C-alpha positions as CSV (number, residue, x, y, z in Angstrom):
1,M,0.1,0.0,0.0
2,E,1.4,3.6,-1.0
3,P,2.3,5.2,2.1
4,Q,0.4,8.2,3.1
5,R,2.4,11.4,1.8
6,K,-0.4,14.1,1.8
7,L,-1.6,16.0,5.0
8,L,-5.1,14.8,4.8
9,N,-8.0,13.3,6.5
10,C,-9.5,11.2,3.9
11,V,-8.9,10.6,0.5
12,D,-12.6,10.7,-0.5
13,S,-13.8,13.9,1.3
14,C,-10.5,16.1,0.8
15,V,-12.0,18.2,-1.9
16,D,-15.4,18.9,0.2
17,E,-12.9,19.8,3.3
18,A,-10.5,21.9,1.3
19,L,-13.7,23.7,0.0
20,D,-15.1,24.2,3.4
21,G,-11.7,25.4,4.4
22,V,-11.4,28.0,1.8
23,V,-15.1,29.3,2.0
24,R,-14.6,29.5,6.0
25,A,-11.3,31.5,5.8
26,S,-12.9,34.2,3.6
27,G,-15.8,36.5,4.3
28,G,-16.6,36.9,0.5
29,L,-17.6,33.4,-0.4
30,A,-20.4,30.8,0.4
31,L,-21.1,27.3,-0.5
32,L,-24.2,26.6,-2.5
33,K,-25.7,23.5,-0.5
34,G,-25.8,20.1,-2.1
35,H,-22.9,21.0,-4.3
36,R,-19.4,21.3,-4.7
37,V,-19.9,25.3,-5.9
38,V,-18.5,28.5,-4.1
39,V,-20.4,31.5,-4.7
40,R,-20.0,34.9,-4.0
41,S,-21.7,35.9,-0.6
42,D,-23.0,39.3,-1.8
43,L,-25.0,37.7,-4.6
44,D,-27.4,40.8,-4.7
45,A,-24.4,42.8,-6.0
46,L,-24.8,40.8,-9.2
47,R,-28.3,42.5,-10.2
48,G,-28.3,43.7,-13.6
49,K,-24.7,42.5,-14.3
50,V,-23.0,39.7,-16.2
51,A,-22.1,37.0,-13.7
52,L,-18.9,35.0,-14.5
53,L,-18.5,31.1,-13.8
54,S,-15.7,29.0,-14.4
55,G,-14.5,25.8,-12.6
56,G,-13.1,22.5,-13.4
57,G,-11.1,19.6,-11.6
58,S,-9.6,20.5,-8.1
59,G,-6.1,20.0,-7.1
60,H,-5.1,23.3,-9.3
61,E,-5.9,25.8,-6.1
62,P,-6.5,28.6,-5.6
63,A,-8.0,28.0,-9.1
64,H,-11.0,28.8,-9.1
65,A,-12.4,29.5,-5.6
66,G,-10.0,31.9,-5.0
67,Y,-10.9,34.2,-7.8
68,I,-14.4,34.7,-6.8
69,G,-15.1,38.2,-5.7
70,R,-16.2,41.8,-6.9
71,G,-14.4,42.3,-10.2
72,M,-13.6,38.8,-10.9
73,L,-15.7,35.3,-10.7
74,S,-19.4,35.1,-9.3
75,A,-19.1,31.4,-8.7
76,A,-16.9,28.4,-9.2
77,V,-17.6,24.6,-9.4
78,A,-15.3,22.1,-8.4
79,G,-15.0,18.4,-9.6
80,G,-13.0,15.9,-7.5
81,V,-9.0,16.2,-8.1
82,F,-8.4,16.4,-11.6
83,A,-11.9,15.7,-12.8
84,S,-14.4,17.6,-14.8
85,P,-17.0,18.8,-12.4
86,P,-20.9,17.2,-13.1
87,P,-23.2,19.2,-15.4
88,A,-25.8,19.3,-12.3
89,S,-23.5,21.3,-10.3
90,I,-22.8,23.4,-13.0
91,L,-26.4,24.0,-14.0
92,A,-27.3,24.7,-10.3
93,A,-24.5,27.6,-10.1
94,V,-25.6,29.4,-13.4
95,L,-29.3,29.3,-12.0
96,C,-28.3,30.6,-8.7
97,L,-26.4,33.5,-10.6
98,H,-29.6,33.9,-12.8
99,N,-32.0,33.9,-9.9
100,A,-29.7,36.4,-8.1
101,G,-30.6,38.8,-10.7
102,A,-27.7,38.6,-13.3
103,S,-28.7,39.7,-16.6
104,G,-26.5,37.0,-18.4
105,V,-24.0,34.2,-17.4
106,L,-20.4,33.8,-18.8
107,L,-18.9,30.6,-18.6
108,I,-15.1,30.3,-18.7
109,V,-13.9,27.0,-19.4
110,K,-10.4,25.4,-20.1
111,N,-9.8,23.5,-23.3
112,Y,-10.1,20.0,-21.9
113,T,-12.9,17.3,-23.4
114,G,-14.7,16.8,-20.2
115,D,-14.9,20.1,-19.0
116,R,-16.1,21.3,-22.6
117,L,-18.7,18.3,-22.3
118,N,-20.1,19.0,-19.1
119,F,-20.0,22.9,-19.1
120,G,-21.8,22.7,-22.6
121,L,-24.4,20.4,-21.3
122,A,-25.2,22.5,-18.6
123,A,-25.1,25.8,-21.1
124,E,-27.7,24.0,-23.1
125,Q,-30.0,23.1,-19.9
126,A,-29.7,26.7,-18.8
127,R,-30.9,28.1,-21.9
128,N,-34.0,25.9,-21.7
129,H,-34.4,27.6,-18.5
130,G,-34.3,31.0,-20.0
131,V,-30.8,32.0,-19.2
132,S,-28.7,34.2,-21.3
133,V,-25.8,32.0,-21.4
134,D,-22.3,32.2,-23.3
135,M,-19.2,30.3,-23.0
136,V,-15.6,31.3,-23.6
137,I,-13.0,28.3,-24.4
138,V,-9.4,29.0,-23.1
139,A,-6.8,27.5,-25.0
140,E,-3.5,29.1,-24.8
141,D,-1.1,26.2,-24.3
142,C,2.2,26.8,-26.4
143,A,3.4,23.2,-26.1
144,F,2.7,21.5,-29.2
145,D,4.0,22.7,-32.7
146,R,1.2,20.7,-34.2
147,P,-1.8,20.5,-31.9
148,S,-4.0,17.6,-32.5
149,K,-7.7,18.0,-33.2
150,A,-8.5,18.3,-29.4
151,G,-6.5,21.6,-29.8
152,R,-4.4,23.6,-27.2
153,R,-5.1,23.0,-23.4
154,G,-6.2,25.8,-21.2
155,L,-3.7,26.4,-18.6
156,C,-2.9,29.7,-16.3
157,G,-3.9,31.9,-18.7
158,T,-7.3,31.5,-17.7
159,V,-6.6,33.7,-14.8
160,F,-6.0,36.5,-16.9
161,I,-9.5,36.0,-18.5
162,H,-11.2,35.8,-15.2
163,K,-9.6,39.3,-14.5
164,L,-10.2,41.0,-18.0
165,A,-13.8,39.7,-18.0
166,G,-14.7,40.3,-14.3
167,A,-13.5,44.1,-14.7
168,L,-15.7,44.5,-17.8
169,A,-18.7,42.8,-15.7
170,E,-18.2,44.9,-12.8
171,E,-18.4,47.9,-15.1
172,G,-21.8,46.7,-16.3
173,C,-20.5,45.6,-19.8
174,P,-23.1,43.3,-21.9
175,L,-22.5,39.8,-22.2
176,D,-21.7,39.9,-26.1
177,Q,-18.9,42.8,-25.5
178,I,-17.4,41.0,-22.9
179,V,-17.0,37.8,-24.9
180,S,-15.8,39.9,-28.1
181,T,-13.1,41.6,-26.0
182,V,-11.8,38.5,-24.0
183,T,-11.9,36.6,-27.3
184,E,-9.7,39.1,-28.7
185,A,-7.4,39.1,-25.8
186,L,-7.0,35.4,-26.0
187,K,-5.1,35.7,-29.5
188,G,-2.2,37.4,-27.1
189,I,-2.0,34.9,-24.6
190,G,0.3,32.0,-24.3
191,T,1.4,29.4,-21.5
192,L,4.5,26.7,-21.2
193,G,5.2,24.8,-18.2
194,V,8.2,22.7,-17.0
195,S,8.4,20.5,-14.3
196,L,11.3,18.9,-12.1
197,S,8.7,16.4,-10.7
198,P,5.3,14.7,-11.1
199,C,2.5,14.9,-8.8
200,S,0.3,12.4,-7.5
201,V,-3.5,12.5,-7.1
202,P,-4.5,11.8,-3.4
203,G,-4.6,7.9,-3.0
204,C,-2.6,7.3,-6.4
205,L,0.7,6.8,-7.6
206,P,2.7,9.8,-9.1
207,S,1.3,10.5,-12.4
208,F,4.3,10.1,-14.4
209,D,8.0,8.9,-13.8
210,L,10.8,11.7,-13.8
211,P,14.3,10.6,-12.6
212,P,15.8,13.3,-10.3
213,G,17.8,15.7,-12.4
214,D,15.3,15.5,-15.4
215,M,12.7,18.1,-16.4
216,E,9.8,17.8,-18.4
217,L,9.0,20.9,-20.7
218,G,5.3,21.5,-21.7
219,L,3.3,19.5,-19.5
220,G,-0.1,20.2,-18.6
221,I,-1.8,21.0,-15.0
222,H,-3.0,17.3,-14.8
223,G,0.3,15.7,-14.5
224,E,0.4,14.3,-17.9
225,P,3.9,14.6,-19.2
226,G,5.3,17.2,-21.5
227,I,6.8,17.4,-25.0
228,K,10.7,17.1,-24.2
229,R,12.6,15.8,-21.2
230,S,16.0,17.2,-20.6
231,K,18.5,17.7,-17.7
232,V,17.7,20.4,-15.5
233,S,20.0,23.4,-16.4
234,S,20.1,26.7,-14.7
235,A,17.1,29.0,-14.3
236,D,18.3,31.4,-16.9
237,E,18.6,28.7,-19.4
238,V,15.3,26.9,-18.7
239,V,13.4,30.3,-18.7
240,K,15.2,31.0,-22.2
241,T,14.2,27.7,-23.4
242,M,10.7,28.4,-22.6
243,V,10.3,31.6,-24.0
244,D,12.1,30.5,-27.3
245,H,9.5,27.6,-27.8
246,M,6.6,30.0,-26.9
247,T,7.7,32.5,-29.7
248,N,9.1,30.2,-32.1
249,T,7.3,31.1,-35.3
250,D,7.5,27.7,-36.7
251,S,5.1,26.3,-34.2
252,Q,1.3,26.5,-34.9
253,S,0.7,27.1,-31.3
254,H,3.1,30.1,-31.0
255,L,2.5,33.4,-29.2
256,S,3.5,36.3,-31.6
257,L,5.7,38.7,-29.5
258,K,8.4,41.0,-31.1
259,S,10.5,43.7,-29.8
260,G,8.4,46.9,-29.0
261,D,5.4,44.7,-27.7
262,S,4.3,45.2,-24.2
263,A,3.4,42.3,-21.9
264,V,1.9,41.3,-18.7
265,V,4.0,38.1,-17.5
266,C,2.4,35.4,-14.8
267,V,5.4,33.4,-13.4
268,N,3.1,30.5,-12.0
269,N,4.3,27.8,-9.0
270,L,3.0,24.5,-10.1
271,G,2.5,23.7,-6.5
272,A,6.4,22.9,-4.9
273,L,8.9,25.3,-5.9
274,S,10.2,27.3,-3.1
275,C,9.5,31.1,-2.9
276,L,13.4,31.8,-3.2
277,E,13.2,29.8,-6.8
278,M,10.1,31.3,-7.8
279,A,12.3,34.7,-7.2
280,V,14.9,33.7,-9.2
281,V,12.9,32.5,-12.1
282,T,11.0,35.7,-12.3
283,R,14.0,37.9,-12.4
284,A,15.3,35.2,-15.3
285,A,11.8,35.9,-17.1
286,L,12.1,39.7,-16.7
287,N,15.6,39.6,-18.0
288,C,15.0,37.3,-20.9
289,L,12.0,39.2,-22.3
290,E,13.9,42.5,-21.6
291,S,16.6,41.5,-23.7
292,R,14.2,41.0,-26.6
293,G,12.7,44.4,-26.3
294,V,9.5,43.3,-24.7
295,S,8.5,45.8,-22.3
296,V,6.9,44.1,-19.3
297,A,4.1,46.2,-18.1
298,R,3.0,44.0,-15.2
299,V,4.2,40.8,-13.3
300,M,2.5,38.4,-11.2
301,S,4.7,35.7,-9.4
302,G,3.4,33.1,-7.2
303,S,0.9,30.2,-7.0
304,F,-2.2,30.9,-9.4
305,M,-3.0,27.7,-11.0
306,T,-1.1,24.6,-9.3
307,S,-1.1,20.9,-10.2
308,L,-0.9,19.3,-6.6
309,E,2.6,19.3,-5.4
310,M,4.4,19.4,-8.7
311,A,7.9,21.1,-8.5
312,G,7.6,23.2,-11.4
313,V,6.6,26.6,-12.8
314,S,4.5,28.0,-15.8
315,L,5.1,31.1,-17.7
316,T,1.9,33.0,-19.2
317,L,2.7,36.1,-21.4
318,M,-0.5,38.3,-22.3
319,K,0.0,41.1,-25.0
320,A,-1.0,44.0,-23.5
321,N,-2.3,47.7,-24.5
322,Q,-3.7,50.4,-22.4
323,E,-7.3,48.9,-22.4
324,V,-5.8,45.5,-21.3
325,L,-4.0,47.1,-18.7
326,R,-6.8,49.2,-17.4
327,L,-8.7,46.0,-17.0
328,F,-6.2,44.0,-15.4
329,D,-5.3,47.0,-12.9
330,A,-9.2,47.3,-12.0
331,S,-9.6,46.5,-8.3
332,T,-11.1,43.1,-7.3
333,S,-12.0,41.7,-3.8
334,A,-11.0,37.9,-4.9
335,P,-9.0,36.7,-2.1
336,A,-6.4,34.8,-4.4
337,W,-5.5,37.8,-6.7
338,P,-2.4,39.5,-5.6
339,N,-2.0,43.1,-4.6
340,L,-0.2,44.1,-7.8
341,S,1.9,47.3,-8.6
342,S,0.6,49.2,-11.5
343,V,3.7,50.6,-12.5
344,C,5.5,49.3,-15.8
345,V,7.9,47.0,-14.5
346,S,10.6,47.4,-17.4
347,A,10.7,51.2,-17.3
348,R,11.7,51.6,-13.7
349,D,14.9,52.1,-11.9
350,C,14.9,49.3,-9.2
351,T,17.8,50.8,-7.1
352,V,17.9,53.7,-4.7
353,E,21.2,55.0,-3.5
354,A,22.6,53.7,-0.4
355,P,23.4,56.1,2.4
356,A,27.0,57.3,2.5
357,L,28.1,55.6,5.9
358,D,30.9,57.3,8.1
359,T,34.2,56.3,7.4
360,R,35.7,53.7,9.7
361,P,36.6,55.3,13.1
362,Q,39.7,53.9,13.1
363,D,40.8,55.7,9.7
364,E,39.8,59.2,10.9
365,T,42.3,61.9,11.8
366,H,41.9,62.9,15.7
367,T,43.4,65.8,18.1
368,E,44.9,65.0,21.2
369,G,43.8,66.2,24.6
370,S,44.5,66.2,28.1
371,L,43.3,62.8,29.0
372,S,45.3,61.2,25.8
373,P,48.3,60.2,27.7
374,V,46.7,58.5,30.5
375,M,44.1,56.7,28.1
376,R,47.3,55.4,25.9
377,R,48.9,54.3,29.0
378,C,46.0,52.1,29.9
379,L,45.2,50.7,26.5
380,E,49.0,49.7,26.4
381,A,48.7,47.9,29.9
382,V,45.4,45.8,28.7
383,C,46.8,45.0,25.6
384,S,50.2,43.6,27.1
385,T,48.1,41.9,29.8
386,L,45.7,40.2,27.3
387,L,48.7,38.8,25.2
388,Q,50.4,37.6,28.7
389,H,47.2,35.5,29.1
390,R,46.9,34.2,25.8
391,E,47.7,30.8,26.8
392,E,45.9,30.6,30.1
393,L,42.5,31.9,28.3
394,N,42.8,29.2,25.3
395,S,43.4,26.8,27.9
396,L,40.5,27.6,30.1
397,D,38.3,27.7,26.9
398,R,39.5,24.3,25.8
399,A,37.7,23.1,28.9
400,S,34.3,24.9,27.8
401,G,34.4,26.0,24.2
402,D,36.6,25.5,21.2
403,G,39.7,26.9,22.9
404,D,40.5,30.1,20.9
405,C,39.4,32.8,23.7
406,G,43.2,33.8,24.2
407,N,43.6,34.0,20.5
408,T,40.9,36.0,19.9
409,H,41.6,38.5,22.6
410,A,45.3,38.4,21.5
411,Q,44.1,39.2,18.1
412,A,42.2,42.4,19.4
413,S,45.2,43.5,21.6
414,K,47.6,43.3,18.4
415,A,45.2,45.4,16.2
416,I,45.0,48.2,19.0
417,Q,48.6,47.9,19.5
418,E,49.4,48.6,15.9
419,W,46.8,51.4,15.8
420,L,48.3,53.0,18.6
421,Q,51.8,52.9,16.7
422,S,50.4,55.3,14.1
423,H,47.8,57.0,15.5
424,V,47.0,59.9,18.3
425,V,44.8,59.1,21.0
426,P,41.9,61.5,21.0
427,G,41.3,63.7,23.7
428,C,37.5,62.6,23.6
429,P,37.1,59.3,25.4
430,G,34.0,58.6,23.3
431,K,36.1,59.0,20.0
432,L,38.4,56.4,21.4
433,L,35.9,53.9,22.4
434,F,34.3,54.4,18.8
435,V,37.9,53.5,17.5
436,L,38.2,50.5,19.7
437,A,34.7,49.2,18.6
438,G,35.6,49.7,15.2
439,L,39.2,47.5,15.6
440,V,37.5,44.6,17.7
441,E,34.3,44.3,15.3
442,E,36.7,43.9,12.4
443,K,39.8,42.0,14.0
444,M,38.4,40.2,16.9
445,G,35.9,37.9,15.3
446,G,33.4,35.7,16.8
447,S,30.7,36.5,19.5
448,S,33.2,38.1,21.5
449,G,34.1,40.7,18.9
450,A,30.6,41.4,18.6
451,L,30.1,41.6,22.2
452,Y,32.9,43.7,22.9
453,S,31.9,45.9,20.0
454,L,28.4,46.4,21.3
455,F,29.8,47.3,24.4
456,L,32.1,49.7,23.4
457,T,29.7,51.4,20.8
458,A,27.1,51.8,23.8
459,A,29.2,53.2,25.9
460,A,31.1,55.6,23.6
461,G,27.9,58.1,23.4
462,H,28.3,58.6,27.2
463,L,31.6,60.0,27.2
464,T,32.4,63.7,25.5
465,E,35.8,65.4,26.1
466,G,33.7,67.9,28.4
467,R,31.9,65.0,30.3
468,S,34.7,62.6,31.3
469,N,34.6,62.6,34.9
470,A,34.5,59.3,36.7
471,A,30.7,59.4,36.9
472,A,30.5,59.6,33.3
473,W,32.9,56.7,33.1
474,A,30.9,54.6,35.4
475,N,27.7,55.4,33.4
476,A,29.1,54.6,30.0
477,M,30.2,51.2,31.5
478,H,26.9,50.7,32.7
479,A,25.3,51.4,29.3
480,G,27.4,48.9,27.6
481,T,26.8,46.3,29.8
482,Q,23.1,46.9,29.6
483,A,23.6,46.8,25.6
484,M,25.4,43.4,26.3
485,R,22.9,42.0,27.9
486,R,20.0,43.1,26.0
487,Y,21.6,41.5,23.1
488,G,23.6,38.7,24.2
489,G,20.8,37.3,25.9
490,A,23.0,36.5,29.1
491,D,22.6,37.7,32.6
492,P,24.9,37.3,35.7
493,G,24.8,33.8,36.9
494,D,24.7,32.6,33.4
495,R,28.6,31.8,33.5
496,T,29.6,34.3,30.9
497,M,31.8,37.5,30.9
498,L,28.8,39.3,33.0
499,D,29.9,37.5,36.1
500,A,33.0,39.5,36.3
501,L,31.5,42.7,34.6
502,C,28.3,43.3,36.1
503,P,29.6,43.1,39.9
504,A,32.5,45.5,38.6
505,V,30.1,47.9,37.0
506,D,27.7,47.9,40.1
507,E,30.5,49.0,42.4
508,L,31.9,51.6,39.8
509,M,28.5,53.5,40.0
510,K,28.9,54.2,43.5
511,V,31.6,56.5,42.3
512,T,28.8,59.2,42.1
513,T,28.4,59.3,46.1
514,V,31.8,59.2,47.0
515,P,33.8,62.4,48.0
516,P,36.7,63.8,45.5
517,G,39.7,61.7,45.8
518,G,38.0,58.5,46.5
519,E,37.5,57.2,42.7
520,L,40.6,55.0,42.7
521,V,39.5,53.1,46.1
522,I,36.1,52.6,44.1
523,L,38.1,51.1,41.0
524,Q,40.2,49.0,43.6
525,T,37.0,47.2,45.0
526,A,35.6,47.1,41.3
527,V,38.6,45.0,40.2
528,E,38.3,42.9,43.2
529,R,34.6,42.2,42.8
530,A,35.4,41.4,38.9
531,E,38.1,38.7,39.9
532,L,35.6,37.2,42.6
533,G,33.0,37.3,40.0
534,A,35.3,35.4,37.3
535,E,36.4,33.0,40.2
536,S,32.8,32.1,40.9
537,T,32.0,31.0,37.4
538,R,33.9,27.6,38.4
539,D,30.7,26.5,40.4
540,L,28.2,28.1,37.8
541,T,26.2,26.0,35.1
542,A,26.6,27.7,31.8
543,R,23.2,28.9,30.4
544,A,24.5,30.8,27.5
545,G,27.4,30.8,25.3
546,R,29.1,27.7,23.7
547,A,29.5,26.2,27.0
548,S,25.9,25.9,27.7
549,Y,26.3,22.7,25.2
550,I,28.5,20.9,27.6
551,A,27.9,18.8,30.4
552,A,28.0,20.8,33.5
553,E,30.2,18.1,35.5
554,R,32.8,18.7,32.9
555,V,32.9,22.5,33.3
556,T,35.0,23.1,36.4
557,L,37.4,26.1,35.6
558,P,36.6,29.5,35.2
559,D,34.8,31.1,32.5
560,P,37.8,32.6,29.9
561,G,35.6,35.3,29.3
562,A,35.0,36.2,32.9
563,V,38.9,35.7,33.6
564,A,39.7,38.1,30.6
565,V,37.3,40.9,32.1
566,A,39.0,40.7,35.3
567,A,42.4,40.9,33.9
568,V,41.1,44.1,31.8
569,F,40.2,45.8,35.0
570,R,43.3,45.0,37.1
571,A,45.4,46.2,34.2
572,V,43.6,49.5,34.2
573,L,43.9,49.9,37.7
574,V,47.6,49.6,37.8
575,S,48.1,51.7,34.8
576,L,46.3,54.6,36.8
577,G,48.6,53.9,39.7
578,G,46.6,51.6,42.0
579,Q,47.6,48.3,43.7
580,K,49.5,45.8,41.6
């Protein structure tokens, strides 16, 4: 027995359940009792206007129920999966529209024998009931060079006919005029499909066999094979092959499209292509047509007439003039019609200028100030300290991470040392922190680089040349720490660098209440708290960072990030003349 590959409840009831789901999800739709017929829920709005009825086999969703609404279809009849609907339901739909006061009913039918027979029979029966009925057969398939007597198949171009006819009907156009207008438009519509996989009707085996890496060109929407099989090539090549075939004048079913023509393009997902692939194919179609001198007036890209889960795409091209575009752009409430732009695609510049970003702060020319010497001394001390601790930090990191914590801190330290050799230290502390943020972001790498850069960037805004006392530094450190917590997602106690940083910064915030001259004592206490915090990480369970993925019993050494923070604090204290 074939394993279940579709998310359904029951093969026999899947069409009815799907229609129920579609109707219940849209306030504009209703079901005709006892039939697989979806109608507009505002049937009164049809009084005096032509009503449009389409339909066919299910499995092509959102066709056709998705195109019911003001400005498109009035109703749609659903058959079983890939099966033509029964005449009784088609007739019930026609009479329902007639009884609502419609001046006439236009049947829009895809050119398949079953659909022609069943819709034709219903049309004859409706005429006997006194209904003004007419039928338009959509047959826009470009696959066959020499179509058989059955003629060209009706494919996704049907959706264009729904739209044009629907706009005309909404304007109050009479039935015969709608028929003549869309019949003329049909001469300028062509569709061709290509697929990388077959599809399978629920409960059945795949419709045809297509080995991986092969593609089928010119297939229909019922899983019937195409006209030519080849190896899958690039999206650009596939689209070129499709457009070449569609416009080849040697073919009896070609679309006459030449340089200077304007066209509407529909890139239709046959069911299982990803949105990413669809966007790439859409680009390829636009490039291909524009390279031939065709102006693409509008483009639709998405799932409009599918073939269950077939991994394929069809291209529909419609020659456009001002009247066609006016009808195409007319508003509709149909739920599956996309919210399209009414701007000509080809005549548009698709780029906007990117804002000029500031030059890298580390490349700017700065002027020294009174704080420059002491900040240089602190920086040199921090860099040499981190380089001395390189192996210790690597060793600690090997126990709980990937063993490169010392190396990443050393990279940052060397980058800062190199910068110091060829640049003056700006007198404005905030500018220096911006420089350091740029250097660590570029040279340190990894999450450490991002965290330090975040800290420095957030802190920099709190320090200027005129605002650089101990309280301003403490506020800057606090802002940097908060940024780390906000974006990094860690908190004290999670066994990260914050376990050293947060206690130290909490201590530094007390600097606002100490008498002048007491700042160094506060800094000394802050350093001690950082070192105690780093040591406490021995006994903490990692809840953030790479160490959080390692069994807690194997992590018995202090966190290397916290140890590095404590070492930085100690280096600053020493360089400012505090205790060794």
